[in-house]
Residue, then its C-alpha position, 0 to 999 in steps of 0.5 A: m570850501s572843499m576841492p575835490w581831488p581826481l583820483p587816479d582813474d579819473n580822466w578830467l584832462a582829456g578832451t582839453g588838448d593839451q597833449p595829443e593822442p601817439d599815433s600809431g604809425d608813429l608808435r610802430i616806427e619806433a619798436l621797430v627802430a629800437q629793434r632793428l638797433s638792438i638786433d645790429w652788432t654795432t649798436r646793440r650795447q649802445q645808450i640809444s633812446v628813440s622818440v618819433q613824431n610825424r614819423v621823424v625819428i629823432l635818435s639821442g643818447l651816446v655811442s662809442g663812435t662815429d661808426a655807431r652813430q652812423v650805423a644807427g642812422e641807417l638803420a633808422w632811414d631802413v625803416p618803411g614810414v620814417v620821411d627823416v632822421c635827426n641824429t643827435l647821438r654823440p661819441r663818449n669820448p670825442r678825438r681830442g687835438r693832440r699837442 
């Protein structure tokens, strides 16, 4: 017995409901947040990933310090349509206690 191998253009998983289609509003918010982060002087050269689910912005990655983390969160909040921001950005060199 042989099983047919699906071709790349065959969308045989469509309709199974395994993965929801991205909301166009979420894609718009993601693009606007990424654009603002790339324009701002504080955040433009940072390693920030942006994702959006149900109008909630999720920021992840590494930044130079707490100022860049705070500015990134504020820029995300300023985008129209955002209902919440999950800021999981971490500073590259966290301050360590002095001896």
